[in-house]
N, C-alpha and C positions, 0 to 999 in steps of 0.2 A: 148577375154573374155568380155570386156565392151560391144561390139556389141551384143553379145548373151544376156546379161542381159537387154540391152536397148530394143532389139527385144521382149523379154519375157514381159517386162513391157508394151510395146505398145500393145501387144496382150491382156494382162489382162485389160488394160484400155479400149480397144475397146469392150471387152466382157462385162465389167461393164456398158459401155454406152448403149449397146444393151439391157441389162437387165433393166436398168432404163427407156429406151424408151418404153419397153414392159409394165412396171408398169404404166407409164404415160398414154399410149394408152388404157390400160384396165380399168383405173379408170374413172368412170362417173363424178367424181368431179374434176379431174385434167384438167388443160389447155393443149390442144394439141400444144400450141405454144412452149412448152418446148421440144418436140420431136426433136432430133438432134440439140439441142442448141449448142453443141460443134462445129458445123460447122459455126456458126455465127462469124462475125467479132468482134473485141474487142469493137468497138463502139456500135454494136448491143447488145452485152452482157451487157455493161454498161447501155444501155437504159432499158433492161429487169430488171436489178438490181434496177433501179429507180422505175419502175413499182411496183416491189414487196416490195420495201421499202414503197411506198405509200399505198399498200395494207395492210401492217403491221400497218401503222398509222391509216387507216380506221378501222381496226379490233380493235385497242385499244379504239377507240371512241365508238365502239359497246359493249365493255366490254365482248365480247365473241369471242375468236379466231376462233371458228367454225361457225360463222355466215355467212360466204361467202367463196367461193372457187376460185373466179377469181376477177381480178381488175375491170373488167367491171361490174360485179354483185355487188361488194362492192360499187362502185361509184354510181350505180343506187339506191341501197338500202339507201345509205347515203343521196342522193338527195331527195328521197321520204320521208325519216324521217324528213328532214328539211322543206319540203313543209307542212307536217302535223303539225309540230311545229308552222310554220308561220300562218297556218289557225286557229290553236287553239288560238294563241296570238291575232289574228285579232278578233275572236269571243269574247274573254274576253274583249278586248278594246271597242267593240261595246256595251257591256252590261253595 
C-alpha cells in the first residue's frame, strides 16, 4: 500500500515538474536556467538560491519588483544606474 502511494506521489511530482518546465520555457521573461532544476545537485540548487536571493536584493534597490527578470539583467541595470549616478556627481563637483 505504501509503495502504491509513493509511486503515485512520484508520478504527480514528475507531472508538476514537466508543467513547470513548460511554463518556464514558454515565458519570454523566464530564465531557461530553471528548466529541469530538480536534476541539479544540492550544491547547484544552493548556488541558484543565492543568485535569486541576490536578484531579490537588487529588485529592492530598484523599488520595482518587475524591473528585471534575470540576475544578469538586474546586475547590468544596477551597474548602469550607478555609473550614471557617478557621472552626475562628477559633473556637479566640476561646477
